[in-house]
MIVO-917544 format. One line per field, with one value per residue (C-alpha): residue number from 0; x, y, z. Coordinates in pm, 1 decimal. Layout:
BEGIN
resi <- c(NUM, ...);
X <- c(X, ...);
Y <- c(Y, ...);
Z <- c(Z, ...);
% end
This chain:
BEGIN
resi <- c(0, 1, 2, 3, 4, 5, 6, 7, 8, 9, 10, 11, 12, 13, 14, 15, 16, 17, 18, 19, 20, 21, 22, 23, 24, 25, 26, 27, 28, 29, 30, 31, 32, 33, 34, 35, 36, 37, 38, 39, 40, 41, 42, 43, 44, 45, 46, 47, 48, 49, 50, 51, 52, 53, 54, 55, 56, 57, 58, 59, 60, 61, 62, 63, 64, 65, 66, 67, 68, 69, 70, 71, 72, 73, 74, 75, 76, 77, 78, 79, 80, 81, 82, 83, 84, 85, 86, 87, 88, 89, 90, 91, 92, 93, 94, 95, 96, 97, 98, 99, 100, 101, 102, 103, 104, 105, 106, 107, 108, 109, 110, 111, 112, 113, 114, 115, 116, 117, 118, 119, 120, 121, 122, 123, 124, 125, 126, 127, 128, 129, 130, 131, 132, 133, 134, 135, 136, 137, 138, 139, 140, 141, 142, 143, 144, 145, 146, 147, 148, 149, 150, 151, 152, 153, 154, 155, 156, 157, 158, 159, 160, 161, 162, 163, 164, 165, 166, 167, 168, 169, 170, 171, 172, 173, 174, 175, 176, 177, 178, 179, 180, 181, 182, 183, 184, 185, 186, 187, 188, 189, 190, 191, 192, 193, 194, 195, 196, 197, 198, 199, 200, 201, 202, 203, 204, 205, 206, 207, 208, 209, 210, 211, 212, 213, 214, 215, 216, 217, 218, 219, 220, 221, 222, 223, 224, 225, 226, 227, 228, 229, 230, 231, 232, 233, 234, 235, 236, 237, 238, 239, 240, 241, 242, 243, 244, 245, 246, 247, 248, 249, 250, 251, 252, 253, 254, 255, 256, 257, 258, 259, 260, 261, 262, 263, 264, 265, 266, 267, 268, 269, 270, 271, 272, 273, 274, 275, 276, 277, 278, 279, 280, 281, 282, 283, 284, 285, 286, 287, 288, 289, 290, 291, 292, 293, 294, 295, 296, 297, 298, 299, 300, 301, 302, 303, 304, 305, 306, 307, 308, 309, 310, 311, 312, 313, 314, 315, 316, 317, 318, 319, 320, 321, 322, 323, 324, 325, 326, 327, 328, 329, 330, 331, 332, 333, 334, 335, 336, 337, 338, 339, 340, 341, 342, 343, 344, 345, 346, 347, 348, 349, 350, 351, 352, 353, 354, 355, 356, 357, 358, 359, 360, 361, 362, 363, 364, 365, 366, 367, 368, 369, 370, 371, 372, 373, 374, 375, 376, 377, 378, 379, 380, 381, 382, 383, 384, 385, 386, 387, 388, 389, 390, 391, 392, 393, 394, 395, 396, 397, 398, 399, 400, 401, 402, 403, 404, 405, 406, 407, 408, 409, 410, 411, 412, 413, 414, 415, 416, 417, 418, 419, 420, 421, 422, 423, 424, 425, 426, 427, 428, 429, 430, 431, 432, 433, 434, 435, 436, 437, 438, 439, 440, 441, 442, 443, 444, 445, 446, 447, 448, 449, 450, 451, 452, 453, 454, 455, 456, 457, 458, 459, 460, 461, 462, 463, 464, 465, 466, 467, 468, 469, 470, 471, 472, 473, 474, 475, 476, 477, 478, 479, 480, 481, 482);
X <- c(-7750.9, -7442.4, -7197.2, -6865.7, -6644.3, -6874.6, -6804.4, -6600.3, -6274.9, -6478.6, -6753.5, -6517.0, -6333.1, -6658.2, -6775.8, -6462.2, -6437.8, -6773.1, -6729.3, -6418.4, -6534.7, -6847.3, -6679.2, -6411.6, -6690.3, -6903.3, -6557.0, -6431.2, -6849.0, -6833.5, -6478.6, -6555.4, -6899.4, -6996.9, -7354.0, -7249.0, -7014.5, -7264.5, -7484.5, -7236.8, -7281.8, -7634.0, -7558.3, -7279.5, -7507.4, -7786.7, -7570.8, -7435.5, -7806.2, -7891.4, -7622.9, -7679.1, -8084.2, -8238.3, -8591.3, -8609.3, -8456.1, -8744.2, -9036.3, -8886.5, -8878.7, -9227.5, -9314.5, -9113.3, -9294.8, -9595.3, -9345.7, -9145.8, -9083.7, -8971.9, -8617.3, -8523.8, -8154.9, -8128.2, -8383.0, -8412.2, -8338.7, -8607.5, -8585.2, -8790.8, -8614.7, -8529.9, -8706.9, -8494.3, -8155.4, -8277.5, -8388.4, -8058.1, -7919.7, -8130.8, -8024.2, -7667.5, -7766.6, -8026.8, -7767.0, -7508.2, -7749.5, -7859.7, -7516.9, -7387.4, -7713.4, -7703.2, -7744.3, -8055.6, -8230.7, -8544.2, -8569.2, -8919.9, -9048.2, -8996.1, -9157.7, -9492.9, -9644.0, -9611.8, -9261.4, -9205.0, -9381.4, -9183.5, -8842.9, -8968.1, -9099.4, -8740.3, -8541.5, -8753.2, -8690.1, -8316.7, -8358.3, -8564.1, -8307.1, -8007.0, -8214.8, -8332.3, -8330.8, -8209.2, -7956.5, -7874.4, -8231.3, -8324.3, -8026.3, -8159.9, -8489.4, -8339.9, -8174.7, -8477.4, -8683.5, -8413.2, -8409.6, -8785.1, -8830.5, -8568.9, -8670.3, -9054.7, -9059.5, -8764.5, -8676.3, -9055.7, -9038.5, -8755.4, -8897.4, -9273.2, -9285.2, -9643.6, -9926.1, -9777.6, -9504.6, -9822.7, -9987.1, -9634.0, -9628.5, -9955.0, -9888.8, -9572.7, -9749.1, -10112.3, -9970.5, -9734.7, -9990.6, -10297.2, -10117.1, -10043.7, -10425.0, -10499.4, -10271.5, -10394.7, -10745.2, -10721.8, -10498.1, -10759.4, -11070.9, -10877.6, -10918.8, -11272.3, -11156.7, -11079.2, -11038.1, -10783.0, -10563.2, -10567.4, -10220.4, -10080.2, -10225.4, -10046.9, -9688.0, -9438.7, -9511.5, -9712.0, -9628.8, -9984.1, -10349.1, -10304.6, -10023.1, -10212.5, -10569.2, -10388.2, -10197.5, -10487.8, -10719.0, -10426.8, -10390.9, -10763.9, -10848.5, -10576.4, -10734.3, -11080.9, -10944.6, -10725.0, -11040.5, -11099.8, -10780.7, -10962.4, -11252.9, -11569.9, -11614.6, -11255.2, -11026.9, -10833.5, -11146.4, -11315.0, -10991.6, -10971.6, -11354.8, -11346.5, -11021.7, -11209.2, -11454.7, -11153.6, -10985.3, -11293.6, -11349.6, -11033.6, -11056.6, -11337.9, -11193.0, -10866.4, -11092.3, -10896.9, -11109.5, -10935.3, -10976.5, -11334.9, -11324.6, -11079.6, -11329.0, -11630.4, -11395.4, -11298.9, -11652.0, -11751.7, -11406.0, -11534.2, -11834.4, -11661.0, -11363.3, -11608.7, -11803.1, -11464.1, -11566.0, -11193.3, -11144.1, -11510.1, -11423.4, -11070.6, -11201.2, -11461.6, -11273.4, -10976.4, -11272.5, -11406.7, -11025.1, -10956.2, -11289.7, -11270.3, -10888.1, -10979.4, -11312.4, -11124.2, -10821.0, -11019.1, -11104.1, -10951.5, -11271.6, -11044.8, -11047.4, -11430.3, -11250.4, -11063.3, -11039.5, -11202.9, -11202.7, -11422.9, -11154.9, -10973.6, -10849.5, -11143.8, -11110.2, -11456.0, -11474.3, -11830.5, -11718.5, -11410.5, -11692.1, -11932.9, -11629.7, -11483.8, -11826.4, -11826.5, -11448.3, -11383.0, -11110.3, -10767.8, -10626.6, -10835.8, -10777.5, -10391.7, -10404.4, -10574.8, -10307.5, -10048.5, -10255.0, -10236.4, -9882.2, -9817.7, -10021.1, -9838.6, -9515.5, -9596.5, -9677.1, -9315.1, -9136.6, -9359.1, -9112.6, -8911.1, -9037.3, -8836.2, -8658.0, -8745.8, -8785.6, -8836.7, -9137.2, -9080.5, -8772.5, -8949.9, -9332.4, -9316.9, -9242.3, -9566.8, -9837.7, -10136.2, -10111.7, -10482.4, -10486.0, -10212.8, -10322.3, -10162.0, -10010.7, -9842.1, -9519.9, -9478.3, -9240.1, -9270.5, -9145.3, -9478.5, -9529.6, -9813.5, -10057.3, -10132.0, -9885.3, -10020.0, -9974.6, -9630.0, -9520.0, -9605.6, -9421.7, -9121.7, -9091.5, -9292.3, -9595.4, -9391.0, -9315.9, -9711.6, -9802.8, -9585.4, -9685.0, -10065.9, -9994.8, -9828.0, -10146.2, -10369.8, -10179.8, -10179.1, -10565.9, -10628.3, -10388.5, -10468.5, -10857.5, -10740.5, -10539.6, -10813.9, -11035.6, -10761.7, -10733.5, -10948.5, -10976.7, -10710.3, -10516.5, -10854.3, -10953.1, -10556.8, -10586.8, -10896.9, -10749.7, -10427.5, -10644.6, -10877.5, -10534.8, -10383.0, -10724.3, -10689.5, -10345.5, -10447.3, -10756.8, -10469.5, -10231.1, -10508.1, -10466.3, -10116.1, -9767.0, -9706.2, -9539.1, -9181.3, -9319.1, -9270.3, -9598.1, -9780.5, -9476.4, -9366.4, -9751.4, -9728.1, -9439.7, -9533.1, -9885.3, -9714.0, -9489.2, -9778.0, -9986.9, -9707.9, -9635.9, -10011.9, -9978.1, -9679.4, -9813.8, -9549.3, -9263.4, -9057.6, -8734.3, -8523.3, -8771.0, -8772.6, -8455.2, -8259.1, -8249.3, -7902.0, -7600.3);
Y <- c(11272.2, 11264.7, 11529.9, 11298.0, 11477.9, 11338.5, 10983.3, 10767.8, 10629.9, 10263.5, 10349.6, 10355.5, 10043.4, 9848.6, 9955.4, 9833.2, 9529.1, 9406.4, 9518.6, 9343.7, 9001.3, 9015.8, 9044.7, 8786.7, 8578.5, 8601.7, 8554.2, 8209.1, 8108.2, 8106.6, 7935.6, 7672.2, 7633.9, 7680.7, 7810.8, 7897.3, 8137.3, 8309.1, 8363.8, 8566.5, 8911.0, 8863.0, 8679.6, 8952.9, 9243.6, 9048.0, 8949.3, 9316.0, 9415.3, 9146.4, 9300.4, 9685.0, 9630.9, 9295.4, 9440.7, 9494.8, 9154.9, 9024.5, 9164.1, 9040.9, 8711.8, 8708.8, 8838.7, 8502.3, 8259.3, 8233.1, 8236.2, 7972.6, 7633.5, 7293.3, 7155.2, 6792.6, 6820.8, 6433.1, 6178.0, 6230.1, 6586.9, 6871.8, 7238.7, 7515.1, 7806.4, 8062.6, 8090.4, 7795.5, 7940.3, 8291.8, 8142.5, 8005.5, 8303.8, 8480.2, 8228.4, 8314.5, 8695.3, 8687.9, 8495.7, 8739.9, 9074.3, 8917.8, 8828.1, 9185.5, 9314.5, 9090.0, 9339.3, 9497.6, 9184.6, 9149.6, 8793.3, 8823.8, 8779.1, 8413.3, 8416.1, 8345.7, 8002.2, 7974.8, 8042.6, 7807.2, 7532.4, 7571.4, 7585.7, 7256.0, 7123.4, 7179.9, 7038.0, 6744.3, 6709.9, 6713.2, 6406.1, 6247.4, 6270.8, 6146.6, 5792.6, 5855.6, 5558.7, 5796.7, 6038.7, 6187.4, 6269.4, 6373.0, 6622.5, 6779.5, 6799.1, 6963.3, 7230.2, 7316.3, 7368.7, 7622.0, 7814.2, 7830.0, 7909.1, 8198.7, 8332.3, 8334.8, 8375.2, 8551.0, 8785.5, 8859.4, 8985.7, 9188.3, 9353.6, 9376.8, 9663.7, 9801.4, 9822.8, 9982.4, 9663.0, 9447.9, 9630.2, 9593.0, 9219.1, 9181.8, 9380.9, 9193.1, 8839.6, 8958.1, 9101.4, 8803.3, 8551.4, 8696.8, 8719.6, 8307.3, 8278.6, 8464.5, 8294.2, 7982.2, 8053.7, 8159.4, 7849.1, 7637.6, 7791.3, 7737.1, 7368.5, 7411.6, 7368.5, 7018.9, 6835.2, 6605.1, 6897.5, 7069.3, 7004.1, 7084.2, 7431.1, 7544.2, 7463.2, 7578.1, 7770.9, 7484.5, 7114.7, 7031.0, 7125.3, 7045.8, 7305.8, 7586.8, 7568.5, 7557.4, 7876.2, 8035.6, 7924.8, 7995.0, 8355.4, 8408.1, 8559.4, 8826.9, 8928.6, 8960.8, 9160.5, 9414.7, 9528.0, 9711.8, 9934.9, 10130.9, 10340.3, 10148.7, 10137.7, 10295.0, 10165.4, 9928.5, 9822.9, 9700.3, 9496.2, 9332.8, 9238.3, 9153.6, 8928.7, 8749.2, 8607.6, 8544.2, 8336.6, 8134.6, 8082.2, 7952.9, 7725.8, 7576.9, 7508.9, 7352.0, 7051.2, 7003.5, 6839.5, 6968.1, 7338.6, 7318.4, 7183.1, 7434.1, 7701.3, 7550.0, 7515.1, 7904.2, 7999.1, 7794.5, 7904.8, 8257.2, 8224.9, 7992.5, 8248.5, 8540.7, 8351.7, 8259.4, 7876.9, 7751.3, 7543.0, 7382.5, 7304.4, 7204.1, 6928.3, 6802.2, 6787.3, 6571.0, 6322.5, 6295.0, 6205.8, 5955.6, 5792.7, 5799.8, 5656.1, 5351.2, 5273.2, 5233.8, 5035.7, 4832.3, 4466.8, 4606.1, 4801.9, 4953.9, 4632.7, 4730.2, 5009.9, 4779.3, 4883.0, 4671.0, 4647.8, 4949.4, 5188.4, 5381.9, 5711.6, 5961.3, 6184.8, 6393.6, 6587.1, 6497.9, 6130.6, 6192.4, 6352.2, 6035.8, 5805.0, 5965.2, 5895.5, 5512.1, 5466.2, 5382.1, 5662.2, 5589.9, 5859.3, 5823.1, 5448.6, 5537.9, 5769.6, 5526.6, 5262.5, 5489.3, 5597.0, 5229.8, 5202.1, 5448.8, 5343.1, 5018.4, 5194.0, 5428.0, 5092.7, 4981.9, 5262.7, 5477.8, 5710.5, 5847.6, 5737.0, 5676.7, 6014.6, 6333.8, 6205.8, 5850.3, 5769.4, 5688.9, 5502.9, 5280.0, 5252.1, 4968.3, 4709.1, 4803.9, 4814.8, 4627.7, 4510.9, 4449.5, 4854.8, 4857.1, 5091.8, 5127.8, 5429.1, 5254.4, 5267.3, 5627.4, 5737.2, 6093.4, 5979.7, 6159.6, 6122.9, 6030.8, 6264.6, 6342.1, 6578.5, 6463.2, 6062.8, 6176.6, 6378.3, 6059.3, 5818.7, 6029.2, 6185.5, 5950.4, 6013.0, 6266.7, 6470.3, 6469.9, 6563.2, 6863.2, 6962.0, 6922.8, 7142.7, 7376.2, 7402.8, 7436.2, 7682.1, 7900.8, 7891.5, 7908.9, 8221.9, 8368.8, 8371.4, 8545.5, 8811.2, 8834.8, 8969.0, 9203.1, 9415.1, 9682.5, 9766.8, 9694.7, 9483.1, 9289.9, 9212.7, 9125.6, 8861.0, 8730.6, 8676.5, 8519.8, 8280.0, 8199.8, 8125.2, 7880.2, 7720.5, 7672.2, 7519.4, 7277.9, 7129.1, 7085.1, 6921.2, 6647.1, 6547.1, 6645.3, 6721.0, 7072.2, 7283.6, 7225.2, 7355.3, 7717.2, 7777.7, 7684.8, 7629.7, 8005.3, 8094.3, 7862.9, 8052.4, 8378.4, 8350.3, 8244.0, 8558.8, 8783.2, 8662.3, 8727.5, 9074.0, 9185.0, 9061.3, 9284.9, 9568.9, 9516.6, 9528.4, 9289.8, 9074.2, 9398.7, 9689.4, 9942.0, 9751.4, 9919.0, 9627.4, 9761.5, 9491.4);
Z <- c(-2679.6, -2456.8, -2598.5, -2733.4, -2469.2, -2199.9, -2299.4, -2044.1, -2115.5, -1987.7, -2228.1, -2491.4, -2405.7, -2341.7, -2662.7, -2875.9, -2687.2, -2792.6, -3153.9, -3174.3, -2983.0, -3228.2, -3540.3, -3439.1, -3323.1, -3664.4, -3844.6, -3664.7, -3692.1, -4044.2, -4104.9, -3823.1, -3900.1, -3563.7, -3475.4, -3112.6, -3224.4, -3454.7, -3195.8, -2965.2, -3117.3, -2961.8, -2638.6, -2550.5, -2565.6, -2390.5, -2146.9, -2064.8, -2087.9, -1810.5, -1607.2, -1609.4, -1560.7, -1498.1, -1490.5, -1865.5, -1910.7, -1689.3, -1897.5, -2214.2, -2056.9, -1994.3, -2351.0, -2477.3, -2266.5, -2531.4, -2823.7, -2682.5, -2886.6, -2739.1, -2836.4, -2807.7, -2727.6, -2670.6, -2671.6, -2316.0, -2266.5, -2396.7, -2310.3, -2394.7, -2602.9, -2550.1, -2215.2, -2016.1, -2090.6, -2007.3, -1682.9, -1628.0, -1692.4, -1413.1, -1179.9, -1204.0, -1224.7, -921.6, -693.5, -785.9, -692.3, -378.1, -268.9, -350.7, -161.4, 111.8, 395.4, 211.6, 166.8, 362.8, 522.2, 627.3, 272.0, 344.4, 722.2, 566.5, 546.7, 211.1, 161.2, 456.0, 266.3, -58.4, 114.8, 258.8, -90.2, -239.8, 68.4, 18.1, -368.9, -263.3, -10.0, -260.6, -543.3, -294.0, -286.3, -647.7, -875.8, -1139.9, -1002.0, -1314.2, -1427.2, -1099.2, -1077.0, -1377.5, -1205.4, -943.9, -1137.0, -1353.0, -1019.0, -894.1, -1215.1, -1242.0, -848.1, -880.8, -1199.2, -1152.2, -754.7, -619.0, -959.9, -951.7, -607.0, -678.0, -1003.8, -943.9, -685.5, -725.3, -950.0, -1247.2, -1256.2, -1244.8, -1563.1, -1753.6, -1674.9, -1795.0, -2148.0, -2191.7, -2166.9, -2327.7, -2646.2, -2789.9, -2631.9, -2788.4, -3123.5, -3101.4, -3044.0, -3349.2, -3573.0, -3424.5, -3477.1, -3840.6, -3926.4, -3753.0, -3936.5, -4280.2, -4234.6, -4082.5, -3703.6, -3791.5, -3459.4, -3605.6, -3703.1, -3369.0, -3293.3, -3636.6, -3653.5, -3287.2, -3398.2, -3350.0, -3016.5, -2844.1, -2858.9, -2842.4, -2764.3, -2394.2, -2333.7, -2542.8, -2354.6, -2050.5, -2063.4, -2213.4, -1906.3, -1657.6, -1797.2, -1859.2, -1517.8, -1525.6, -1877.6, -1713.3, -1422.5, -1627.1, -1831.9, -1458.0, -1496.7, -1790.8, -1800.9, -1958.8, -2351.5, -2363.1, -2635.1, -2409.7, -2200.8, -2518.5, -2622.2, -2316.1, -2306.4, -2677.1, -2582.6, -2285.2, -2567.2, -2803.1, -2535.8, -2451.3, -2835.7, -2839.2, -2543.5, -2680.0, -3002.4, -2831.6, -2784.4, -2420.2, -2186.6, -1869.4, -1965.6, -1997.9, -1631.5, -1564.1, -1649.7, -1461.9, -1161.1, -1141.3, -1171.5, -863.0, -687.2, -763.9, -540.0, -273.8, -222.9, -185.9, 64.9, 253.8, 227.6, 100.0, 397.4, 358.3, 5.4, 46.8, 323.8, 81.1, -221.4, 12.5, 126.9, -246.8, -367.9, -74.4, -105.1, -515.7, -478.4, -235.2, -458.4, -763.6, -615.8, -353.5, -445.5, -815.2, -910.2, -1171.4, -1378.5, -1491.7, -1724.8, -1886.0, -2252.1, -2503.8, -2876.6, -2900.0, -2730.7, -3034.8, -3080.3, -3176.1, -3481.3, -3420.4, -3089.3, -3039.4, -3052.0, -2820.8, -2549.4, -2587.2, -2602.1, -2257.3, -2067.1, -2230.1, -2154.0, -2486.8, -2572.1, -2600.0, -2438.9, -2112.2, -2095.1, -2132.1, -1837.0, -1649.9, -1742.8, -1605.1, -1308.1, -1216.7, -1253.2, -1047.3, -770.4, -781.8, -767.6, -473.0, -270.2, -355.7, -249.3, -40.2, 166.4, -84.9, -378.5, -701.7, -764.6, -943.5, -1328.0, -1212.7, -1337.6, -1685.7, -1655.2, -1393.9, -1462.1, -1733.0, -1456.7, -1257.5, -1556.0, -1606.8, -1921.5, -1991.2, -1982.1, -2254.4, -2558.0, -2884.1, -2809.7, -2472.6, -2606.3, -2497.6, -2746.0, -2633.8, -2273.4, -2112.2, -1737.9, -1544.6, -1662.0, -1285.0, -1120.2, -763.6, -842.7, -1018.9, -720.4, -478.0, -729.0, -742.7, -395.8, -201.3, 30.9, 242.0, -114.6, -184.6, 155.0, 170.8, -199.9, -110.5, 190.7, -33.1, -279.3, 47.8, 202.1, -118.4, -117.5, 258.8, 299.3, -43.1, 59.0, 374.8, 186.1, -72.9, 222.0, 348.2, 19.3, -122.7, -504.1, -756.8, -486.6, -416.5, -761.9, -849.8, -569.4, -715.5, -1021.6, -877.8, -681.8, -992.8, -1206.0, -957.9, -976.1, -1339.6, -1264.2, -1017.7, -1216.9, -1529.3, -1276.7, -1259.9, -1583.7, -1712.9, -1550.9, -1646.1, -1327.1, -1510.0, -1852.6, -1874.9, -2063.8, -1649.6, -1433.5, -1474.6, -1364.2, -1060.3, -914.8, -1056.0, -888.6, -547.6, -571.6, -628.2, -331.4, -122.1, -235.9, -194.6, 207.6, 169.9, 11.8, -263.0, -25.4, -192.8, -102.0, -143.4, -72.0, -365.3, -519.6, -794.2, -1053.6, -1128.7, -1073.3);
% end
């Protein structure tokens, strides 16, 4: 402990200033009944902590991702607490830090194809927003995209400087995430793993079973990979092997079809990446997507899937799977209802689209009424349920082309990086690629890049693959995260 005589004058000033502000804010908060003022005693030291060392705060943010809750600010605006306000803070901190250390920034970090395409993606979002039909909503989208990219890509590139930091990041996510899984499984077991009650047992940490299963599927490759850090049959090794089993059980009882497909896709992708067949697999996937889209839309073949009186909401999972194949499940029909509307919207504004966040405000005029279901009023204001279609609707076909190119570049370039690595680095690259496979599969059925539970990993994975290609030489090599 520092001797009292060695404490600097500015330390005294800082200590007593924080104390006075904290006391005054509490008194004023109680007097005026303002909750914001009551939070100042926490916000002030957190802000000072962030300024003094944002590396610690970064790991703290990672730990909060599984624990965050969705909060509706207004009918049309929601945020994730406390993660999104922290991202806003990181946007400001990172900008200040990079400006102050501008001469030390290694701009070669942005010279790889992945970063160039990401920059182009962000530029096109700005262009699409200029021509947006909902400029205010598009502006909010741009801001959110900025703090996601800044926090989980740029700050990751500043903080993660080697395998020790990767391990820290893993444990900071794994421990709280596993705690929520344990809690969810216990609560679900108490009601007999009832399919109809799955969403209720996940609150408040997960909005629904889709968000819950998605983060488990996305993080699962890292859990599988982390066990290789420790000797076989050691305590941590056994814990991680057991956790893989628990995560798979949790995904199964989440009753989320997209994540079942994600698990199967990761198994297939594992072999594809090992055999260096990513390019061939991507070509086949694109051909299948084009022909499937052409078949469904050509001569209105989609009308064969029109909902009937048998189309209902299922309350047993076995019935849901059966109804899916028979096209009698209401959630599947609602997806088709919105996908058809999205296709019609793309035809109306194919170049720049309707603007980011423009789907919900415009799609009702493009729906086909025969596909309407009892949940089509869309009170929760959810999107297309396909991120690729949503991108085409809101950013035009050019925006879709850029985004798809970004995904393709990630896998093609990532496969190349995978085979350039050895040992732990090789296994980490493999985990990152498989995690992104899980994200892409989920994007086929949902719109979750702007959600902290999955969107954070989208940019986190990008940062890791770039860092691996540079042997963890970050944005500011060996940066000291002290502003």
